[in-house]
C-alpha positions, 0 to 999 in steps of 0.5 A: 976132153976131160971132166973135173973128176978125171972122167975122160970122154973118147971124142974131142969136139973142140976143133969142130966147135971152134970151126963152127963158131968161126963159120957162124961168125964170118958168114954174116960179114961175107953176106953183107960184103956180097950184098953191098957189091952185088946190089944194083945202084940207082943211076945219078944218085937218085934218092940221095938226101940233099942237105 
């Protein structure tokens, strides 16, 4: 990582930050898909709205 005035820091965190952002962004989607498929269903459409 290099700052504006040429100061170079020894450690580059960009790969770690990108990986963390990917995990944090994808985790809610994975949880939503798992909940959708693992939640028990009501038998015979009980509770469904009728027009």
